[in-house]
C-alpha positions in Angstrom: 10.5 -10.7 7.9 11.6 -8.9 4.9 14.2 -11.1 3.4 16.5 -10.9 0.5 15.1 -14.0 -1.7 11.6 -13.3 0.5 11.9 -16.6 1.6 12.6 -17.9 5.3 15.5 -19.7 4.0 17.6 -16.4 3.9 16.7 -15.8 7.7 18.9 -18.9 8.6 21.6 -17.9 6.2 21.7 -14.4 8.1 21.6 -16.3 11.4 23.7 -19.3 10.9 26.0 -18.8 7.9 28.3 -16.2 9.0 30.6 -19.1 10.7 29.7 -21.5 8.3 30.2 -19.9 4.6 27.2 -20.0 2.9 25.7 -19.1 -0.7 24.9 -15.9 0.4 26.6 -12.7 1.6 26.5 -12.7 5.7 29.7 -12.1 7.4 29.8 -9.3 9.5 32.6 -7.6 7.8 32.3 -4.6 5.2 33.9 -3.2 2.3 36.0 -1.3 3.8 33.8 0.3 6.5 29.8 0.6 6.8 30.5 3.6 9.2 34.5 3.5 9.1 34.3 7.5 9.9 32.7 6.7 13.3 29.7 9.4 12.9 27.4 8.6 15.7 24.2 7.0 14.6 22.2 9.2 16.4 23.2 12.4 14.4 22.0 10.2 11.3 18.5 9.7 9.9 16.5 8.8 6.8 15.3 12.3 5.4 12.1 12.7 3.6 11.6 10.9 0.3 12.3 11.8 -3.2 11.9 10.8 -6.5 14.0 9.3 -9.0 13.8 10.5 -12.8 11.6 8.6 -14.7 13.8 5.4 -15.5 12.7 4.2 -19.0 13.9 0.8 -19.7 11.6 0.1 -22.4 14.2 0.6 -25.3 17.7 0.5 -23.6 19.2 -0.3 -20.4 19.4 2.6 -17.9 21.7 3.0 -14.6 21.0 5.3 -11.7 23.3 7.1 -9.4 22.3 6.9 -5.6 24.6 9.9 -5.0 23.5 12.6 -7.7 20.0 10.8 -8.3 20.1 11.1 -12.0 20.5 9.1 -15.0 24.2 8.0 -15.6 26.2 5.9 -18.1 27.5 2.2 -17.6 30.9 3.8 -17.1 29.9 5.8 -14.1 29.3 5.1 -10.3 25.8 3.6 -10.2 23.6 1.8 -8.1 20.3 0.2 -9.9 20.6 -0.9 -13.5 17.0 -1.9 -15.4 17.1 -3.9 -18.5 14.1 -5.0 -20.3 14.0 -8.9 -20.2 11.5 -9.6 -22.7 8.2 -8.8 -21.8 9.5 -7.9 -18.0 12.7 -6.3 -16.4 15.5 -7.1 -14.5 16.7 -4.9 -11.5 20.5 -5.3 -10.5 23.0 -3.7 -8.0 26.4 -3.0 -9.0 27.9 -5.7 -6.7 28.9 -9.3 -7.4 27.9 -10.8 -10.6 26.3 -7.6 -11.8 29.0 -4.7 -11.5 32.1 -4.1 -10.4 30.9 -1.8 -7.2 29.7 -3.3 -3.5 26.2 -1.9 -3.5 24.0 -4.1 -2.0 20.5 -5.2 -0.5 20.3 -5.3 2.9 18.9 -8.4 4.9 17.1 -7.1 7.3 15.9 -8.5 10.6 12.7 -6.2 11.4 9.1 -7.1 9.6 9.9 -3.8 7.4 12.7 -1.9 5.9 11.1 1.5 6.9 11.5 -0.1 10.4 15.0 0.0 10.1 16.7 3.4 12.0 20.0 2.7 11.7 21.1 0.8 8.5 24.9 0.4 9.8 23.5 -1.4 13.0 23.9 -5.4 13.0 20.9 -6.1 14.8 19.0 -4.2 12.1 20.6 -4.9 8.9 22.5 -8.2 9.1 24.8 -7.6 5.9 24.2 -6.3 2.5 24.1 -8.5 -0.5 25.5 -8.3 -3.9 24.0 -10.0 -7.0 24.3 -13.4 -6.9 24.7 -15.9 -10.1 21.5 -18.4 -11.0 22.7 -21.1 -13.1 23.3 -25.1 -13.1 25.4 -24.9 -10.0 22.2 -23.1 -8.3 20.3 -26.8 -7.9 19.9 -29.0 -6.5 20.3 -27.7 -3.4 19.5 -24.6 -1.4 23.1 -23.6 -2.3 23.7 -25.5 -5.4 26.0 -28.4 -4.7 25.6 -27.5 -1.2 22.8 -27.7 1.5 22.3 -25.5 4.9 21.8 -26.8 8.0 20.8 -30.8 7.1 21.1 -31.8 11.2 20.4 -28.8 12.8 24.1 -27.6 13.1 24.2 -24.7 10.8 26.8 -26.5 8.5 26.4 -26.7 4.7 26.3 -30.8 3.6 27.6 -31.4 0.2 24.7 -33.3 -2.0 27.0 -35.2 -4.1 25.5 -33.9 -7.5 27.4 -34.5 -10.4 27.7 -31.6 -12.5 29.1 -31.4 -16.6 30.7 -28.6 -18.0 31.4 -27.4 -21.8 34.0 -25.6 -22.8 35.4 -24.6 -26.2 34.1 -28.3 -27.2 36.0 -29.8 -24.1 33.7 -31.6 -21.3 34.5 -31.8 -17.9 32.7 -33.1 -14.9 32.8 -32.4 -11.2 31.1 -33.0 -8.0 31.4 -31.2 -4.4 32.5 -33.8 -1.8 33.2 -31.7 1.4 33.0 -27.9 2.4 35.4 -28.1 5.4 38.5 -29.5 3.4 39.7 -33.2 3.2 39.4 -34.3 7.0 36.4 -32.3 7.8 37.8 -30.0 10.1 39.1 -27.1 8.0 37.0 -23.8 7.7 34.0 -23.3 5.8 34.4 -23.0 2.0 37.9 -25.0 2.1 35.7 -27.5 -0.5 36.9 -30.6 -2.0 36.1 -31.1 -5.4 36.0 -34.3 -7.2 36.4 -34.3 -11.6 37.1 -35.8 -14.4 36.7 -35.5 -18.1 33.0 -36.2 -19.0 33.2 -39.7 -20.1 32.5 -42.8 -18.5 34.7 -44.5 -15.9 37.5 -41.5 -16.7 40.0 -41.9 -14.1 39.5 -38.8 -11.5 41.2 -36.9 -8.9 40.3 -34.5 -6.2 41.2 -30.8 -5.4 40.9 -28.3 -2.7 39.4 -25.0 -3.9 40.4 -22.8 -1.2 37.2 -20.0 -0.7 37.5 -19.8 3.2 41.2 -17.7 3.0 39.6 -14.4 1.4 35.6 -13.9 1.4 36.4 -10.6 -0.7 37.1 -12.5 -4.3 36.0 -16.1 -5.8 38.5 -18.7 -5.8 38.7 -20.3 -9.9 39.2 -23.8 -10.6 40.5 -25.2 -13.9 38.8 -28.5 -14.3 41.5 -29.7 -17.0 44.0 -30.0 -14.1 42.5 -29.1 -10.6 44.7 -26.0 -10.4 43.0 -22.7 -8.6 43.6 -19.8 -11.1 43.1 -16.5 -11.6 40.3 -15.0 -13.3 41.7 -13.8 -16.5 43.1 -17.4 -17.0 41.0 -20.9 -18.3 38.8 -21.9 -15.4 35.2 -23.6 -15.6 33.6 -22.9 -11.9 34.0 -20.8 -8.9 33.2 -20.2 -5.7 32.7 -16.9 -3.3 32.3 -17.4 0.3 29.2 -15.7 1.4 28.2 -15.2 -2.6 28.3 -18.7 -3.9 28.8 -20.8 -6.9 29.2 -19.5 -10.3 30.4 -20.7 -13.9 32.6 -19.1 -16.5 29.6 -18.1 -18.9 26.6 -15.7 -19.3 27.0 -12.8 -17.0 29.5 -14.6 -14.8 32.4 -15.0 -17.0 33.7 -14.3 -21.1 34.6 -18.4 -21.3 31.7 -19.4 -23.4 31.1 -22.1 -20.5 28.1 -23.6 -20.3 26.8 -26.4 -17.7 24.2 -29.4 -16.9 23.0 -30.9 -13.8 24.0 -34.8 -15.1 23.0 -36.7 -11.8 21.4 -35.7 -8.1 19.9 -38.0 -5.3 16.5 -37.1 -5.3 15.8 -39.5 -2.3 18.0 -36.3 -0.3 15.1 -34.4 0.1 11.2 -35.3 0.8 8.1 -34.0 -1.1 8.2 -30.7 0.2 12.0 -30.3 -0.4 13.1 -30.3 3.0 16.6 -32.0 3.6 16.2 -35.9 4.7 18.7 -35.9 7.5 19.6 -39.6 7.1 19.8 -39.8 3.5 22.4 -37.0 3.6 24.2 -38.7 6.7 24.1 -42.2 4.5 26.2 -40.3 1.1 29.9 -40.7 1.4 32.7 -39.7 -1.6 33.3 -43.2 -1.4 29.6 -44.6 -2.1 29.0 -41.7 -4.3 31.9 -42.5 -6.3 30.5 -45.5 -9.0 27.3 -42.9 -10.0 29.9 -39.9 -10.3 32.0 -42.1 -12.9 29.2 -43.1 -14.8 28.5 -39.7 -15.7 29.4 -38.4 -19.0 28.6 -35.3 -21.3 25.5 -37.9 -22.8 23.7 -37.6 -19.5 23.0 -34.0 -20.1 19.8 -32.8 -21.6 19.9 -29.1 -20.8 22.7 -27.1 -20.3 22.8 -23.2 -19.2 24.7 -20.3 -18.9 24.8 -18.1 -15.6 22.2 -15.1 -15.3 22.0 -12.4 -12.5 19.3 -12.8 -9.8 17.3 -10.1 -9.1 16.8 -9.1 -5.5 13.8 -6.9 -6.4 11.3 -9.7 -7.0 7.4 -10.1 -5.6 6.9 -6.0 -4.9 4.0 -6.2 -7.5 1.5 -8.6 -8.6 0.6 -9.6 -12.6 -3.1 -9.8 -13.6 -2.5 -12.2 -16.9 -6.2 -11.7 -17.9 -5.7 -7.7 -18.0 -2.5 -7.5 -18.3 -1.7 -5.1 -15.3 0.6 -4.8 -12.9 -0.6 -3.8 -9.3 2.0 -2.4 -7.2 2.0 -3.7 -3.3 1.7 -1.5 -0.5 3.5 -3.4 1.8 6.7 -4.6 3.3 7.6 -6.5 -0.3 7.8 -3.1 -1.8 10.6 -1.4 0.1 14.5 -2.6 0.3 17.5 -0.9 2.0 20.4 0.0 -0.8 24.0 0.4 0.1 25.9 2.5 -2.4 28.4 0.7 -5.3 31.1 3.0 -3.4 32.4 4.4 -0.1 33.4 8.2 0.8 36.8 9.5 1.4 35.9 8.3 5.3 35.5 4.7 4.4 31.5 5.6 4.7 28.9 4.4 2.1 25.7 5.9 1.7 22.3 4.1 2.3 18.5 4.7 1.2 15.3 3.0 1.9 14.0 2.6 -1.7 10.6 1.6 -2.8 8.8 1.5 -6.0 6.4 4.2 -6.5 5.3 3.7 -10.1 5.7 1.7 -13.2 4.1 2.4 -16.6 4.9 1.0 -20.0 8.6 0.2 -19.5 9.2 3.3 -17.0 9.9 2.4 -13.5 10.1 5.5 -10.5 11.4 4.6 -7.0 11.1 6.8 -4.0 14.0 7.3 -2.2 15.0 8.0 1.3 18.8 9.0 2.1 20.3 8.4 5.2 22.0 11.4 6.0 25.0 11.3 8.0 24.9 14.9 9.0 21.3 15.2 10.3 20.4 16.5 13.7 
């Protein structure tokens, strides 16, 4: 099965987290609608492939627009952004942490994106994922502070990891202790977060970060007082249902926040990284308080800011001895792309895309547009 992150975990995400509110975008709603005009799917089909212009990112970041199949500037309506990353490159979509649009990559329920006949059919493409952040809140669990499906019940379990955040010389620590509110019966993404100044035995408090009510935007937390704030105010960590956690630094914000994973429980996972149910069941907010209290900024050795997690991975093999790239000719090289904006009828544009060539910092994609006017 072709998956967003090229791992089996996303399959369970697609099947189960629509109700559970996990770390990726997996509910059945679209913004504003994947087929708002109601055009019958049988009159729409993927068209013959066309090549994109040569997308040369070797000297500058390049932006590509799906609707016009052209290179545009950052202020335009773009779908893909390609930039140099040292010796490599990063491909991002105009959505989530990477842009202000709603572009996304489809989580498909077929073996290959080229088996998709209707990209708005939830039995074929479960959901479109916008770009998420990768940073300190991406570990240690499958969803950072949370782990999915520990007991086979499609729920999110806190792993009681303690994080320290630094902002403008001030240190805070925080720990997610529940995904379902104070009594465990609230909707998924009703986070209970323990927080304090990042020093030993500082008095701690617990607050609720409600990310369940509105999944279209993140809920932002100011650890100075436990208040939920807007994105233009002071904040250190945030959570968006179906997207995940982020910090106010790097690609995710302008607050210059860096963070570290100061304490985690290694016995929650076995030698293969799988969650151990009995160990998760043994941890509570009460019996993890002592370890939380012992954490200070001195507990940190590595500080991270957020970077973007590219959804375009594993489509090539790099030979370190010859420094050559071989493009895959299988389902790993192929994606269903949704446009960043909808038309006046509320419909998005879709395309099947694959990498056709790469050479010296230049990518060319093959694009098959899904044409609503096809007969």
